[in-house]
N, C-alpha and C positions, 0 to 999 in steps of 0.2 A: 851288466854293470856290477861292480863289486857290491856285495850285500852290506858292507860297512865302509862306505867311502870316507875319506879323510875328514870331510866337513862335519861328519857326525861322530867322530872319535873325540874323546876327552882331551883337553889341553890344560896344562898347569902353567900359570903365570904367577911368579913369586910364590906366595902361599895359598893361592886360590886355584882350585880345580874346577874347570868349566865342564859341563856335561857334553857340550859340543862346541863348534866354532862359529856358530851363528850369533850375531850380536844385534839386538834391537837398538837402533840409533835414536837419539833424542830429536824429535821432529817438531819444530814450531813451538808454540805455547798453547797448551790445551785450553787454558782459561778456566779450568775447574779448581779455583782457589777461593778461599774465604776473604774477608775484608782485610786480613793481616798478611795475605800472601801465602798462607799455609794450605796444604792439600785438603781437599774435601772428600767426602765419601765417594763422589762420582769419579774423582781422579784415582782413588785407590782401586775402585772397580775396573777402571780403564787399564791400569797396569797389571792388575791380577789377570785379566783376560788376555793381555798381551803375553804375559809370562806362561800362561797355560797353553799357548800355541807351540811351545817346544824350543824356543831359543835358549841358548846357553847362558847368555847375559842380557839383562834388560837395563838400559841406561835411561834414568829418569831425566826429564827435560831440565833445561838450564835453570839454575837457582842463583840468585845474588847472595853474597855473603857479607856485604858491607851495609850497615844501617844507613839508610838514605832518606832525607826529608821528602823527596819527590819520587816515590816508588812508581814503577811503570805498571799500568793496568794490565792484568793478566799474567804478570811475571811472577814465578815462584820465588819466595824469599826464605832464606835460612840464615837469618842474621841474629837470632836470639836463642838462648838455651830453652826458652819456654816452648819453642816449636819442636823440640826433640821428640816428645811423646807421639805427636801426630805423624811425624816422619817415620817413627818406628812402626806405626800401623801400616804405612805404605810399604816399608821393607818387608814386614811380615807377610803381607799379601803376595809379594813377588816370591819370597822363599817358599811359601806354602804351595805355590804352583810349580816348584822345582827349579827355578832359575836363580842365578846370582844377580845381585843388584848393585848398580853403580849410579853415582850422582854426578852430573855435570855442573861445575861451579864457575862463577865469574865474579868479578869485583862488584860491578853494578851495570845497569842498563847502559848500552853503548852511547845513547844520546845524552846521557848525564856525565859522560867522561870527556875530557878535553880532546877535541879532534886534532889539535896540534900539540905535541907532547912538550914543547918548550913552556907551556903554561902550567905544567905539573911541577910543584915544588918538591924538593928532596924529602921534606917531612911527609908530604902526602904520598910520595912513592914508597917510603918505608912503611907507612901505615897500611898501604894497599897490600904489601907482602904479608903483614900480620893478619889482615882480614882473611886472606886465603888460608892461612894456617888455622885460624879459629874456625873457619867454615869446614875445613877437612876434619878437625877434631870433633865438631858436632856431628858430622856425617858418620864417623866411626861410632860414636855413642848411640846413634840411631840404628846402627846395625848394617850400614852399607858395606859391601865387600870390596869396592874399588872406587877410586876417584878419577873423574874425567875432567881435566883442566881445559877450559875453552880458550884456545889461542888462535882462533880463525874468525872470519866473517866480520871483521871490524870491531870485535869485542876488545876490552881493554888491553889484554896481553898481545893481541894481534897488532895493535898500534905500534908496539915496539919492534915487532918482527918485520913489518912492512915498510918499504921505502915511501909508500904513499902517505904515511902518517908521521913517521919518526923524523922530526926536524930538530932534534936536540943537538947540542954542540959539545956536550960533556961526555963522560965515560959511558953514559947510557945510550949513546948513539949506536953502539954495537948492538945488532939486532937481538941476539940471544941473551944479553946480559941480565935483563930483568926477568924474562921467563925462566932462565936457569936459577936465579935467586929464589923464585917462587917454588920451583921443583925441589931444590935443596932444602928449603924451609919446611915444605910439606913432608919431606922424607924424615926429618927429625920428629915430626908429629905422628906419622902413621907407621913408622918402622919399615923393616925390609919385607914383611910378609904381605902387606897390602899393595896391590898393583896401582901404579899411577899411569893413567892414560893421558896423552897430550894430543888435543885436536889441533892439527897443523894444516894450513892451506898449502897445497902443492902447487897450485896455479891460480893466482888471483884474477886472471882474465881481464886485467886493466892495464893500460899503458904505464910502464914504470913500476908495476907491482911485482910481487914474488913470481918466480918462474921455476919450473921443475928442476933445472940444472942447479940453481942456487940452493934450493931446498935439499936436494940429494947430496950435494958435495960439501955443503957448509952447515946449514942450519940443523938438519936432522942429526948428523954426528955430534954436534955440540949439545943437543938436547939429550942424546943418549948418554954422553959423558956426565951430564948433570944428574942423571938417575931416573930417566923416564923408562918405564917398563914396556909400554906399547905406544907406537905412533899411530894416531888416528888421522888418516889423511883425507882431506876434503878439498873442495874447490869453491872459488868465489870470494871476492874481497869484502863484500858487505857495503855499508854506506860510506862512501868516500868523504862526503861532507853533507851538511844538512840540506843543501840545495842541489845535490847531485844524486841521480838515481842509483839505487843499489846494484851492484854486480852480483847477481844470484848464481849459485853453483849447482842448482838442481838440473838434472838432465830433462830436456823436453820429451814429449810423448813420442817423437819420431826417432829418438836415440835408441840404437840397438842395445839390448841387455849385454853387459860385460864389455862394452867398447873400450874401457880404460884398463883392461887386464894387462896389456903389454906395457903400459906406462908404469903400473904398479910393479910388475916384474923387474923392470929396469931399475926402479928405485930400490927395490928389495935386495938387489945385488950388493948394495953398499951398507945395508943395515945389519946389525947384530941383535936387534930386538924384534919382536913380532910386529907385523904391519897389519893394521886394520883398514880395509878399503871397502869402498862402495862403488857401484856402477849400475844403477837402476836395475837391481836384481828382481826381475819378474819371471824369469824363466828358470825352473828348477834345474834343468840340465846345465845351464850356465853357472848356477850357484855351486853345483858339485864340481864343475870343471875348474873354476877359478882357484879353488883351494887345492884340488888334486894336482893341478899343473904348476903350483907354486907361485901364482900371481900374488896371493895374499895368504896370511896366516889365519886371520880372523875375517869373516865376511860380514860387513855391515849391511843391515836391511832397514830401510827407513819407511818410505811411503807404502811399500808393499805390505808391511805389517799392519798398516792402518786399513788397507783394503781387505786384507785377509790375515788375521793374527795367527791362523793355523798353517801358514805357509811352511814353517819348518817341519811340522808333523806330516803334512801332506807330501812334502818332498821326500821325507825319510821313508814313508810307507808307500811310495809310488802311486799316490792318488793325485796325479798331476792334472787330470782332467777336471778335478773338482776345485782347483785353485781359482779364486777370484782375483784377477790380475789388475794391478794398478795401471791406469791409463795415462798417468803423467799430467793430469789436468792442473795440479797445484792448487786446487780449491782448499786443501788442508792448510797450506801456508797462507793463502790469500785471506782466508777467514780469520786466522789467528794473528799473524804477524802484521798484516796490512790493514785489516778492518777491526781488529780488537774483539772479535767474536770467539765463541767456543769452537772446538775442533769438530770437523765434519768431513764426510767422504761420500761422494755420490755412488761409489761402488759398494760401500758398506754402511747402510743406513742405521745400523745398530751402534756405530762408533759414537762414543759419548753417552750411550744409553745402557751401558753394561750393568749399571746398578739396578735397572728395571728388568733385566733378563735373568733367567735361572742359569746356574753354572753349566758349562758345556758337558755333554755326556762323554764318558770314556769311549775309547775306540772299541772295546769289547762289547759295549752296549749298542753300538750303532753299526749295522751291517753296511757293507759298501754298496752304494747304488749310484747310478748315473741318471740324471733327469733328462727327459726329452721334452722340449717345449712344443706341444702339439696344440696350438690354439691360434686364435686370430692374432691380434697384437698383444704384446706382453702384458700380463696381468688380467686378461679377460677371457682367454681361450681355455678350452677344457684340457685337462691333463697338465696344467702348469704346476700343480703342487709337486714338491720333491721330497725325498727322504724315504725312510723305510715305511712299508705299508702299516697303517694304523697310527702313525705318528701325527702330531698336530699339523705338520706341514704337508702331509700327503693327502691329496684330494684329486679324484678323477670325477669331474662334473661338467657342467654346461657353461661355466664361465659367468654365472650370474652373481657371484659373490666377489668381494674384493680380494686382491692379491694377498697371499699369506706366505711367510718365509718358513723354511724347514728348520728343524733343530740342528744343533751343531753336529758336524760330521757328515751331513748329507744335505744336498740341495744347493741353493744359489749362493747364499752369503754365509753359510755355516753359523747360523745364529738361531735363537729361539723365535717363535712366531711374533711377527711385528704387529703393530696396531693396524686395524683395517684402513686401507687407503694410504698407508705410509709411503708405498712405492709407486703410486700412480704417476707422480711427476718424474720419477727417477727410473722407471722401468727401461726406457731406451738406453740411458747412460749406464745403468747398472747391469741388467740381465744380458742385453745383447752384447755389450762390450766385454762382459765377463766370460763369454764363451757360449752362452745359450743362444740359439737362433730359432725363431718360430718358423715352422714349415708353412710356406705360403699357400693360401688357397683354402684353408679350413673355414667352414661356415661357423657362425657364432654358436649354433646348436650342436656343433661337433661333427656334423656329417660332411664328408668330403664332396666337392663338386663333381659333376658327372665326368669331367675330363681326367679325374684322378690326380690332379695336381696337389691335392691335400694329403697324399700318402706320405708316410714317414720315409724319407730318403736315406736315413742312417747318417752316421758320422762322416765327416769329410775325409778321414784318414782311411776309409775303405773297410773298417771293421763293421761287423753286423750291428744293426740297430738294437738298442736296449730300451725296452718300454718303461714307462713311468713306474718306479717302485721295484722294477725287476733287478735282482742281484746279478752282479757280474759273475761269471763262472770262476771258480778258484784257480 
């Protein structure tokens, strides 16, 4: 394989130069905000850790830009100049880790916006456009490098684009008229050097909703003409009405990685601006292939960065066997969007606890190692510790102590030692699904049974077994 595949080559968009073409997508609502909807120290640590994993651009979760009397719990707000200093701290954390920072903005929480657009007055419509402009201006003052306009999943601008919502009878019945007004207004604020991303639903998955041919032939070209620099394509209509279930666009766990590559390639034939696409990227080979073969210009990675923020670095350095892969359980979305709780992931128990962890060690400090899980069930057998010998996570013992995680760069979750007992309830969902498998038959004291079933059988791919803490040959 090419030592420098296209996905890891720099890309310039307007006046912004990205170090590579992997983009961290805004996933759910982390819930790490204060009483005024501003970022907390825990949110800043979360995005710092995500940026340290090697993505070229990190998109901060959606923020509302209109002051509203009924803010949604857990939703980030950027509707006041007084919030600029704390957002600046968030941007600085991302920049210090080497990534560019974008902010996704919307007018307000979708349930506080009219579901039928005929209820929206002309004065309110004009005010909405100005809210976007002021929000973009604040984002630039805070130091963000790009703006991502949310125009999908039932958020305000998506209501104008979708036949499911837009029941107006005036000039704003035209799907792209209001979104194009917002894009042009933002362009007067940010100038030509700041990229404008527009999140657009390619297929709403609902009867009568947007479909790929309409987006490819009509809507996407019109947004290009309005001044969009990157089209961020996604799927799912979102809440159709208050009493109708949402049409979610996340791929289920049985969806193969990269299954939408051909659809993206078909759409990209008609575009003159870069396309940002996602397709349950959990396989590093698929990540490289989608960009190399021209399916997308920018590769969006969402839930996989929650499961393993080091996915870009591990992919670039061919440490594919150490990747903790997302299983598509959607607990991250269920906890935040549906239950109003803070972000969590069964594959990465340190998610949301980054403020309690030391910064990840550099690659030069952590030798490459592969862990072999040689014990009873996960978390109690001997030899379960991973990472370099002598590290806090490396332990070869009898399994009488609680499960410990290895430091970043080695071991199961690529994180610092966790609190004792943290993974007792998650070991099956985390370790086993992430690629580690315990060799059956080991006794609790570490001795193999007489029939030899406890011997190390080695990796399934036929390569020789690697013992705990043993370095791979160069």
